[in-house]
C-alpha positions in Angstrom: -10.8 -0.7 1.2 -8.4 1.5 3.1 -4.7 1.9 3.3 -3.2 2.0 6.8 0.4 3.3 7.1 2.6 2.8 10.1 5.1 5.6 10.8 8.6 5.4 12.3 8.6 1.7 12.7 12.3 1.3 12.2 14.7 2.8 14.7 17.2 4.2 12.2 14.5 5.7 10.1 13.1 7.5 13.2 16.5 8.8 13.9 17.1 10.0 10.3 13.8 11.9 10.5 15.0 13.5 13.8 12.3 11.8 15.9 12.1 9.6 18.9 11.1 5.9 18.5 7.4 5.7 19.3 6.1 3.9 22.4 3.0 2.7 20.4 2.4 2.2 16.7 1.8 5.5 14.9 -0.6 5.3 11.9 -2.3 7.4 9.3 -4.5 6.6 6.3 -4.4 6.9 2.6 -7.6 6.7 0.5 -8.1 4.1 -2.1 -7.6 6.8 -4.8 -3.9 6.9 -3.6 -3.2 3.5 -5.3 -1.2 3.8 -8.5 -2.9 1.8 -11.2 -1.1 -1.4 -12.2 1.6 -1.0 -14.8 1.3 2.8 -14.8 4.3 5.1 -14.3 4.3 7.6 -11.4 3.8 11.1 -12.8 5.6 13.8 -10.7 2.9 16.1 -9.3 3.1 19.8 -10.0 2.3 20.8 -6.4 5.6 19.5 -4.9 9.3 19.9 -5.6 10.5 17.3 -3.1 8.8 13.9 -3.4 10.4 11.1 -1.4 10.2 7.3 -1.8 9.6 5.1 1.3 9.7 1.3 0.5 7.6 -0.9 2.9 6.4 -4.4 3.5 2.7 -4.5 3.0 0.2 -7.1 4.4 -3.3 -7.6 3.2 -6.2 -8.2 5.6 -8.2 -11.4 4.8 -11.1 -11.2 7.3 -13.2 -8.7 9.2 -12.0 -7.9 12.7 -12.0 -5.4 15.5 -10.3 -5.4 19.0 -8.1 -8.2 17.7 -5.9 -9.8 20.4 -2.3 -10.2 19.4 -2.4 -14.0 19.7 -5.2 -14.1 17.1 -3.7 -11.5 14.7 -1.9 -14.1 12.5 -5.3 -15.4 11.3 -6.0 -12.0 9.8 -3.2 -12.1 7.2 -1.1 -14.7 5.4 0.6 -12.9 2.5 3.1 -10.0 2.1 4.0 -7.7 -0.8 5.8 -4.4 -1.2 4.6 -0.8 -1.4 6.1 2.6 -1.9 4.7 5.4 0.2 5.4 8.5 -1.8 5.6 11.6 0.4 5.6 15.3 -0.6 8.2 16.1 2.0 8.1 19.9 1.4 4.4 20.0 2.0 4.7 17.7 5.0 7.4 19.9 6.6 5.3 23.0 6.0 2.2 21.4 7.6 4.1 20.2 10.6 5.7 23.6 11.1 2.3 25.2 11.2 0.7 22.5 13.3 -1.6 21.4 10.5 -2.7 17.9 9.5 -0.5 16.6 6.7 -2.7 14.3 4.6 -2.0 16.6 1.7 1.6 15.3 1.8 0.7 11.6 2.1 -2.7 10.9 0.7 -2.6 12.5 -2.8 -3.5 10.5 -5.9 -1.2 7.7 -6.8 1.0 8.2 -3.7 0.7 4.5 -2.9 2.5 2.0 -5.1 1.4 -1.6 -4.4 3.1 -4.7 -5.9 0.9 -6.8 -8.1 2.3 -9.9 -6.4 1.9 -11.0 -2.8 3.6 -14.1 -1.4 2.9 -16.5 1.5 4.8 -15.4 4.5 5.3 -19.0 5.7 6.9 -19.9 2.4 9.2 -16.8 2.3 10.6 -17.3 5.9 12.7 -14.4 7.1 11.6 -11.3 5.3 14.0 -8.8 3.7 13.3 -6.1 1.1 15.3 -3.6 -0.9 14.8 -0.6 -3.1 17.1 0.3 -6.0 17.0 3.7 -7.7 18.6 3.7 -11.1 20.3 0.4 -10.3 21.8 1.6 -7.0 20.6 0.2 -3.7 19.1 3.0 -1.6 17.1 1.2 1.0 17.3 -2.3 2.6 15.3 -3.6 5.5 14.4 -6.7 7.4 11.1 -7.5 9.1 12.9 -8.6 12.2 14.1 -5.0 12.8 10.6 -3.5 13.0 9.8 -1.8 16.3 6.3 -3.2 16.1 5.7 -6.5 14.3 2.7 -7.4 12.1 0.7 -8.8 15.1 1.4 -5.8 17.3 0.3 -3.5 14.5 -3.0 -5.3 13.9 -3.7 -5.5 17.6 -3.2 -1.7 18.0 -4.9 -0.5 14.9 -8.0 -2.7 15.4 -8.6 -1.0 18.8 -9.5 2.1 16.9 -11.0 1.0 13.6 -12.5 -2.1 12.1 -10.2 -4.0 9.7 -11.9 -5.2 6.6 -11.1 -7.7 3.9 -8.7 -6.2 1.4 -7.4 -3.5 3.7 -3.7 -2.9 3.1 -1.2 -2.1 5.9 2.0 -0.4 5.0 4.2 -1.5 7.9 6.9 1.2 7.9 10.1 2.1 6.1 13.7 1.6 7.0 16.4 4.2 6.8 17.5 5.6 3.4 14.5 7.5 2.3 15.2 10.1 -0.3 14.0 12.2 -3.3 13.0 11.1 -6.7 13.1 13.1 -10.0 11.7 12.7 -13.4 13.5 10.0 -15.3 14.3 7.9 -12.3 13.7 4.1 -12.3 12.7 2.3 -9.1 12.9 -1.4 -8.4 11.5 -3.1 -5.3 12.8 -6.6 -4.2 11.2 -8.9 -1.7 13.6 -11.6 -0.6 15.4 -11.0 -4.0 12.2 -11.3 -6.0 11.7 -8.1 -8.1 8.0 -7.2 -7.7 8.1 -3.4 -8.2 9.4 -1.9 -11.5 8.5 1.7 -11.7 9.4 4.7 -13.9 9.1 8.3 -12.8 7.8 10.6 -15.4 
C-alpha cells in the first residue's frame, strides 16, 4: 500500500505558498510507515520546529489499474475520507533552497493521519471539509474547487505507476495551512461529520 499526495490542487493554496497553479497534477509519495496508528496522538518530532497541518480529501483505490482512462476512473474508487498531511515546513524550505529532494519533510513516521471512517461519495453528494484547531475553523474546502478532480488525478498518476487495492490518494489541501504546537487539538469534518479527532503531544 502506498500513499499518493497531490500538491497545489487548490488555486488559493498555491497562491499562499507563492507558487503558480500547476498545468498537470503534481504528486509525491509517503510510505506506509507515515500512517499514524488509529486512536494515537501525534507526537511532535524533535527534528522540526515548524510542523504544519494540511487537511485533505482522501480516496481509497479498490482495484488494480494502470494507464486508466479518465472515463473509467470512477470504477476505481467509491468512498472518501479525510487525511492530514503533516509537513515539516522548515525542513522542506531548506531542502527546496538547496535543490534537494524533500521527502524528509513529508514522509516521516506518522506524518499521514487517515480517518477511520470512509463514506460513499454518491451518498454524500457535494463534498465539503473543514479543519478546526482548538475549536476555531482554520481550513475549509470543497471538492468542486480542486484544480484536478478525482478522475483526472487517477488518470494522470496511473500513467506513471500502477494503482493497487488499498492505495490512498491525498487529493490536495485548500488555503489556510498553518503550524501546530504541543497541546493543540485538531478536528476534521467531512460534510459536517467529525471523523478526525486528534491531540498533539
